[in-house]
N, CA, C and O atoms as a GROMACS GRO file, in nm:
protein
  352
    1MET      N    1   8.072  10.888  10.764
    1MET     CA    2   8.211  10.923  10.750
    1MET      C    3   8.237  10.959  10.604
    1MET      O    4   8.311  10.889  10.535
    2SER      N    5   8.176  11.068  10.556
    2SER     CA    6   8.191  11.106  10.417
    2SER      C    7   8.313  11.195  10.393
    2SER      O    8   8.356  11.210  10.278
    3ASP      N    9   8.369  11.254  10.498
    3ASP     CA   10   8.485  11.339  10.486
    3ASP      C   11   8.606  11.254  10.447
    3ASP      O   12   8.639  11.159  10.517
    4PRO      N   13   8.675  11.288  10.335
    4PRO     CA   14   8.790  11.208  10.291
    4PRO      C   15   8.900  11.197  10.396
    4PRO      O   16   8.961  11.091  10.410
    5LEU      N   17   8.926  11.303  10.471
    5LEU     CA   18   9.031  11.296  10.572
    5LEU      C   19   8.993  11.201  10.684
    5LEU      O   20   9.079  11.133  10.740
    6SER      N   21   8.867  11.195  10.718
    6SER     CA   22   8.822  11.100  10.820
    6SER      C   23   8.840  10.957  10.773
    6SER      O   24   8.878  10.870  10.850
    7ARG      N   25   8.811  10.934  10.646
    7ARG     CA   26   8.828  10.799  10.590
    7ARG      C   27   8.975  10.758  10.594
    7ARG      O   28   9.008  10.644  10.627
    8ILE      N   29   9.062  10.852  10.560
    8ILE     CA   30   9.206  10.823  10.562
    8ILE      C   31   9.251  10.797  10.705
    8ILE      O   32   9.325  10.702  10.730
    9ASP      N   33   9.208  10.882  10.799
    9ASP     CA   34   9.245  10.862  10.939
    9ASP      C   35   9.201  10.725  10.989
    9ASP      O   36   9.274  10.658  11.062
   10ALA      N   37   9.082  10.683  10.949
   10ALA     CA   38   9.031  10.553  10.992
   10ALA      C   39   9.118  10.440  10.940
   10ALA      O   40   9.133  10.338  11.007
   11LEU      N   41   9.174  10.457  10.823
   11LEU     CA   42   9.258  10.353  10.766
   11LEU      C   43   9.395  10.344  10.832
   11LEU      O   44   9.455  10.237  10.836
   12VAL      N   45   9.446  10.454  10.884
   12VAL     CA   46   9.581  10.452  10.937
   12VAL      C   47   9.589  10.433  11.088
   12VAL      O   48   9.698  10.407  11.140
   13GLU      N   49   9.478  10.444  11.159
   13GLU     CA   50   9.482  10.421  11.303
   13GLU      C   51   9.496  10.272  11.329
   13GLU      O   52   9.430  10.190  11.264
   14ASP      N   53   9.581  10.237  11.426
   14ASP     CA   54   9.602  10.097  11.462
   14ASP      C   55   9.472  10.032  11.503
   14ASP      O   56   9.398  10.086  11.586
   15GLY      N   57   9.444   9.918  11.447
   15GLY     CA   58   9.329   9.840  11.488
   15GLY      C   59   9.196   9.886  11.433
   15GLY      O   60   9.095   9.817  11.451
   16ILE      N   61   9.193  10.001  11.366
   16ILE     CA   62   9.068  10.050  11.308
   16ILE      C   63   9.058   9.990  11.167
   16ILE      O   64   9.151   9.998  11.087
   17LEU      N   65   8.943   9.931  11.141
   17LEU     CA   66   8.924   9.868  11.010
   17LEU      C   67   8.826   9.948  10.925
   17LEU      O   68   8.730  10.005  10.977
   18PRO      N   69   8.850   9.951  10.794
   18PRO     CA   70   8.753  10.014  10.706
   18PRO      C   71   8.628   9.925  10.698
   18PRO      O   72   8.624   9.817  10.756
   19SER      N   73   8.529   9.971  10.628
   19SER     CA   74   8.405   9.895  10.614
   19SER      C   75   8.434   9.760  10.547
   19SER      O   76   8.534   9.746  10.476
   20PRO      N   77   8.349   9.662  10.569
   20PRO     CA   78   8.368   9.532  10.503
   20PRO      C   79   8.382   9.543  10.352
   20PRO      O   80   8.463   9.473  10.291
   21ARG      N   81   8.303   9.631  10.291
   21ARG     CA   82   8.311   9.646  10.145
   21ARG      C   83   8.449   9.696  10.103
   21ARG      O   84   8.504   9.646  10.005
   22VAL      N   85   8.504   9.792  10.174
   22VAL     CA   86   8.637   9.845  10.140
   22VAL      C   87   8.744   9.739  10.164
   22VAL      O   88   8.841   9.731  10.088
   23ARG      N   89   8.728   9.657  10.267
   23ARG     CA   90   8.823   9.548  10.291
   23ARG      C   91   8.832   9.459  10.168
   23ARG      O   92   8.941   9.423  10.122
   24GLN      N   93   8.716   9.423  10.115
   24GLN     CA   94   8.712   9.337   9.997
   24GLN      C   95   8.769   9.410   9.875
   24GLN      O   96   8.846   9.352   9.799
   25GLN      N   97   8.732   9.536   9.858
   25GLN     CA   98   8.783   9.613   9.744
   25GLN      C   99   8.935   9.619   9.745
   25GLN      O  100   8.999   9.606   9.641
   26LEU      N  101   8.994   9.639   9.862
   26LEU     CA  102   9.139   9.645   9.872
   26LEU      C  103   9.203   9.512   9.836
   26LEU      O  104   9.302   9.507   9.763
   27ARG      N  105   9.146   9.404   9.888
   27ARG     CA  106   9.201   9.271   9.859
   27ARG      C  107   9.194   9.241   9.710
   27ARG      O  108   9.291   9.194   9.650
   28VAL      N  109   9.079   9.270   9.650
   28VAL     CA  110   9.060   9.242   9.507
   28VAL      C  111   9.153   9.330   9.423
   28VAL      O  112   9.211   9.283   9.325
   29ALA      N  113   9.168   9.457   9.460
   29ALA     CA  114   9.256   9.548   9.386
   29ALA      C  115   9.399   9.496   9.384
   29ALA      O  116   9.471   9.512   9.285
   30ALA      N  117   9.440   9.433   9.494
   30ALA     CA  118   9.576   9.380   9.503
   30ALA      C  119   9.590   9.243   9.437
   30ALA      O  120   9.701   9.194   9.419
   31GLY      N  121   9.478   9.183   9.400
   31GLY     CA  122   9.482   9.053   9.333
   31GLY      C  123   9.501   8.936   9.428
   31GLY      O  124   9.545   8.829   9.386
   32PHE      N  125   9.468   8.954   9.556
   32PHE     CA  126   9.482   8.846   9.653
   32PHE      C  127   9.351   8.770   9.668
   32PHE      O  128   9.242   8.826   9.655
   33THR      N  129   9.364   8.642   9.696
   33THR     CA  130   9.246   8.562   9.730
   33THR      C  131   9.225   8.570   9.881
   33THR      O  132   9.314   8.612   9.956
   34GLN      N  133   9.107   8.532   9.925
   34GLN     CA  134   9.082   8.526  10.069
   34GLN      C  135   9.177   8.427  10.135
   34GLN      O  136   9.222   8.449  10.247
   35GLU      N  137   9.207   8.320  10.067
   35GLU     CA  138   9.300   8.218  10.119
   35GLU      C  139   9.438   8.278  10.143
   35GLU      O  140   9.501   8.250  10.245
   36GLU      N  141   9.487   8.359  10.050
   36GLU     CA  142   9.619   8.420  10.065
   36GLU      C  143   9.623   8.517  10.184
   36GLU      O  144   9.719   8.520  10.260
   37VAL      N  145   9.517   8.595  10.197
   37VAL     CA  146   9.509   8.689  10.310
   37VAL      C  147   9.504   8.612  10.441
   37VAL      O  148   9.573   8.646  10.537
   38ALA      N  149   9.423   8.508  10.445
   38ALA     CA  150   9.410   8.427  10.566
   38ALA      C  151   9.545   8.367  10.605
   38ALA      O  152   9.582   8.368  10.722
   39HIS      N  153   9.617   8.314  10.508
   39HIS     CA  154   9.747   8.255  10.536
   39HIS      C  155   9.845   8.358  10.592
   39HIS      O  156   9.919   8.330  10.685
   40ALA      N  157   9.844   8.478  10.534
   40ALA     CA  158   9.934   8.585  10.579
   40ALA      C  159   9.904   8.627  10.723
   40ALA      O  160   9.995   8.660  10.799
   41ILE      N  161   9.776   8.627  10.759
   41ILE     CA  162   9.736   8.671  10.893
   41ILE      C  163   9.744   8.557  10.994
   41ILE      O  164   9.764   8.578  11.113
   42GLY      N  165   9.727   8.434  10.943
   42GLY     CA  166   9.732   8.318  11.032
   42GLY      C  167   9.596   8.271  11.079
   42GLY      O  168   9.580   8.222  11.191
   43VAL      N  169   9.496   8.286  10.990
   43VAL     CA  170   9.360   8.241  11.020
   43VAL      C  171   9.311   8.155  10.906
   43VAL      O  172   9.381   8.138  10.806
   44GLN      N  173   9.191   8.100  10.920
   44GLN     CA  174   9.132   8.023  10.811
   44GLN      C  175   9.061   8.116  10.713
   44GLN      O  176   9.019   8.226  10.750
   45ARG      N  177   9.047   8.071  10.591
   45ARG     CA  178   8.984   8.152  10.486
   45ARG      C  179   8.845   8.198  10.525
   45ARG      O  180   8.806   8.310  10.494
   46VAL      N  181   8.770   8.113  10.593
   46VAL     CA  182   8.634   8.148  10.631
   46VAL      C  183   8.632   8.271  10.722
   46VAL      O  184   8.536   8.347  10.720
   47ALA      N  185   8.736   8.291  10.802
   47ALA     CA  186   8.744   8.410  10.888
   47ALA      C  187   8.750   8.536  10.803
   47ALA      O  188   8.679   8.633  10.830
   48VAL      N  189   8.833   8.535  10.701
   48VAL     CA  190   8.845   8.651  10.612
   48VAL      C  191   8.713   8.674  10.539
   48VAL      O  192   8.669   8.788  10.523
   49ALA      N  193   8.649   8.567  10.495
   49ALA     CA  194   8.519   8.580  10.428
   49ALA      C  195   8.417   8.645  10.520
   49ALA      O  196   8.339   8.731  10.477
   50ARG      N  197   8.417   8.605  10.646
   50ARG     CA  198   8.322   8.663  10.743
   50ARG      C  199   8.355   8.808  10.772
   50ARG      O  200   8.264   8.890  10.788
   51TRP      N  201   8.484   8.841  10.780
   51TRP     CA  202   8.523   8.981  10.804
   51TRP      C  203   8.478   9.068  10.687
   51TRP      O  204   8.427   9.178  10.708
   52GLU      N  205   8.498   9.019  10.565
   52GLU     CA  206   8.460   9.096  10.447
   52GLU      C  207   8.308   9.108  10.431
   52GLU      O  208   8.259   9.203  10.372
   53ALA      N  209   8.236   9.012  10.484
   53ALA     CA  210   8.090   9.015  10.477
   53ALA      C  211   8.031   9.096  10.593
   53ALA      O  212   7.911   9.124  10.595
   54GLY      N  213   8.115   9.133  10.688
   54GLY     CA  214   8.067   9.208  10.803
   54GLY      C  215   7.994   9.123  10.905
   54GLY      O  216   7.923   9.175  10.991
   55LEU      N  217   8.012   8.991  10.896
   55LEU     CA  218   7.944   8.900  10.988
   55LEU      C  219   8.015   8.889  11.122
   55LEU      O  220   7.951   8.871  11.225
   56THR      N  221   8.147   8.900  11.119
   56THR     CA  222   8.227   8.896  11.241
   56THR      C  223   8.338   8.999  11.230
   56THR      O  224   8.365   9.054  11.124
   57LYS      N  225   8.402   9.023  11.344
   57LYS     CA  226   8.517   9.114  11.348
   57LYS      C  227   8.636   9.035  11.402
   57LYS      O  228   8.619   8.949  11.488
   58PRO      N  229   8.755   9.063  11.352
   58PRO     CA  230   8.872   8.992  11.404
   58PRO      C  231   8.900   9.032  11.548
   58PRO      O  232   8.876   9.145  11.589
   59HIS      N  233   8.952   8.936  11.625
   59HIS     CA  234   8.994   8.963  11.762
   59HIS      C  235   9.118   9.053  11.758
   59HIS      O  236   9.181   9.066  11.653
   60ARG      N  237   9.152   9.112  11.869
   60ARG     CA  238   9.255   9.216  11.875
   60ARG      C  239   9.386   9.181  11.801
   60ARG      O  240   9.431   9.260  11.719
   61GLY      N  241   9.445   9.067  11.829
   61GLY     CA  242   9.571   9.032  11.764
   61GLY      C  243   9.557   9.024  11.613
   61GLY      O  244   9.640   9.076  11.538
   62ASN      N  245   9.453   8.957  11.569
   62ASN     CA  246   9.428   8.945  11.425
   62ASN      C  247   9.384   9.079  11.366
   62ASN      O  248   9.416   9.110  11.252
   63ARG      N  249   9.310   9.158  11.444
   63ARG     CA  250   9.264   9.288  11.395
   63ARG      C  251   9.384   9.378  11.368
   63ARG      O  252   9.385   9.450  11.268
   64LEU      N  253   9.484   9.375  11.455
   64LEU     CA  254   9.603   9.458  11.433
   64LEU      C  255   9.678   9.417  11.306
   64LEU      O  256   9.721   9.501  11.228
   65LYS      N  257   9.692   9.286  11.287
   65LYS     CA  258   9.759   9.236  11.166
   65LYS      C  259   9.678   9.270  11.041
   65LYS      O  260   9.733   9.314  10.940
   66TYR      N  261   9.546   9.249  11.049
   66TYR     CA  262   9.458   9.276  10.935
   66TYR      C  263   9.457   9.425  10.903
   66TYR      O  264   9.461   9.464  10.786
   67ALA      N  265   9.450   9.510  11.006
   67ALA     CA  266   9.451   9.655  10.984
   67ALA      C  267   9.582   9.699  10.920
   67ALA      O  268   9.582   9.783  10.830
   68HIS      N  269   9.693   9.642  10.964
   68HIS     CA  270   9.824   9.674  10.905
   68HIS      C  271   9.825   9.635  10.757
   68HIS      O  272   9.868   9.712  10.671
   69PHE      N  273   9.777   9.515  10.728
   69PHE     CA  274   9.769   9.465  10.591
   69PHE      C  275   9.684   9.560  10.505
   69PHE      O  276   9.724   9.597  10.394
   70LEU      N  277   9.567   9.599  10.556
   70LEU     CA  278   9.477   9.686  10.480
   70LEU      C  279   9.536   9.825  10.460
   70LEU      O  280   9.517   9.886  10.354
   71ARG      N  281   9.607   9.877  10.560
   71ARG     CA  282   9.672  10.008  10.545
   71ARG      C  283   9.775  10.004  10.433
   71ARG      O  284   9.785  10.098  10.353
   72ARG      N  285   9.851   9.896  10.428
   72ARG     CA  286   9.951   9.883  10.321
   72ARG      C  287   9.884   9.879  10.183
   72ARG      O  288   9.931   9.941  10.088
   73LEU      N  289   9.773   9.805  10.175
   73LEU     CA  290   9.701   9.799  10.047
   73LEU      C  291   9.640   9.934  10.013
   73LEU      O  292   9.642   9.974   9.896
   74ALA      N  293   9.587  10.006  10.112
   74ALA     CA  294   9.526  10.137  10.087
   74ALA      C  295   9.630  10.236  10.036
   74ALA      O  296   9.599  10.321   9.952
   75ALA      N  297   9.752  10.226  10.085
   75ALA     CA  298   9.858  10.314  10.039
   75ALA      C  299   9.893  10.284   9.893
   75ALA      O  300   9.926  10.374   9.816
   76LYS      N  301   9.886  10.158   9.859
   76LYS     CA  302   9.921  10.115   9.723
   76LYS      C  303   9.806  10.132   9.624
   76LYS      O  304   9.827  10.158   9.506
   77TYR      N  305   9.683  10.117   9.674
   77TYR     CA  306   9.563  10.123   9.589
   77TYR      C  307   9.461  10.220   9.650
   77TYR      O  308   9.356  10.178   9.697
   78PRO      N  309   9.492  10.351   9.649
   78PRO     CA  310   9.404  10.447   9.716
   78PRO      C  311   9.262  10.450   9.661
   78PRO      O  312   9.168  10.477   9.736
   79ALA      N  313   9.244  10.425   9.533
   79ALA     CA  314   9.109  10.427   9.476
   79ALA      C  315   9.024  10.315   9.536
   79ALA      O  316   8.902  10.331   9.551
   80ALA      N  317   9.086  10.204   9.570
   80ALA     CA  318   9.010  10.091   9.628
   80ALA      C  319   8.971  10.119   9.772
   80ALA      O  320   8.884  10.052   9.827
   81ALA      N  321   9.034  10.218   9.834
   81ALA     CA  322   9.003  10.251   9.973
   81ALA      C  323   8.880  10.340   9.985
   81ALA      O  324   8.837  10.372  10.096
   82GLN      N  325   8.824  10.379   9.872
   82GLN     CA  326   8.705  10.466   9.873
   82GLN      C  327   8.579  10.382   9.882
   82GLN      O  328   8.566  10.278   9.817
   83GLU      N  329   8.487  10.428   9.964
   83GLU     CA  330   8.357  10.361   9.977
   83GLU      C  331   8.278  10.384   9.849
   83GLU      O  332   8.262  10.498   9.805
   84VAL      N  333   8.230  10.276   9.790
   84VAL     CA  334   8.151  10.284   9.667
   84VAL      C  335   8.003  10.271   9.706
   84VAL      O  336   7.965  10.173   9.769
   85PRO      N  337   7.920  10.369   9.667
   85PRO     CA  338   7.777  10.360   9.702
   85PRO      C  339   7.711  10.240   9.635
   85PRO      O  340   7.751  10.196   9.528
   86ASP      N  341   7.608  10.189   9.701
   86ASP     CA  342   7.531  10.078   9.644
   86ASP      C  343   7.462  10.122   9.517
   86ASP      O  344   7.414  10.235   9.507
   87GLU      N  345   7.458  10.032   9.421
   87GLU     CA  346   7.381  10.058   9.298
   87GLU      C  347   7.242  10.002   9.321
   87GLU      O  348   7.225   9.881   9.330
   88GLY      N  349   7.146  10.087   9.329
   88GLY     CA  350   7.015  10.030   9.352
   88GLY      C  351   6.912  10.126   9.352
   88GLY      O  352   6.795  10.091   9.370
   0.00000   0.00000   0.00000
């Protein structure tokens, strides 16, 4: 998904989540802790940590809330919504 318009579309569609790395980049850009995000969504911090690590995916209800949260952050911090290639 290297096309910028595809990346934007993925961020704004309901329930579609960006990559785990972008999820973390957006949270960090906004200055939120995993605990704060978890509290806002109504889950435990470990759930957010697992979502950001790509170990698990949120269930539908939480996915919709999390996707909404991430879309708002992407609108506010568009540079953080970009996939950063691995340094290696």
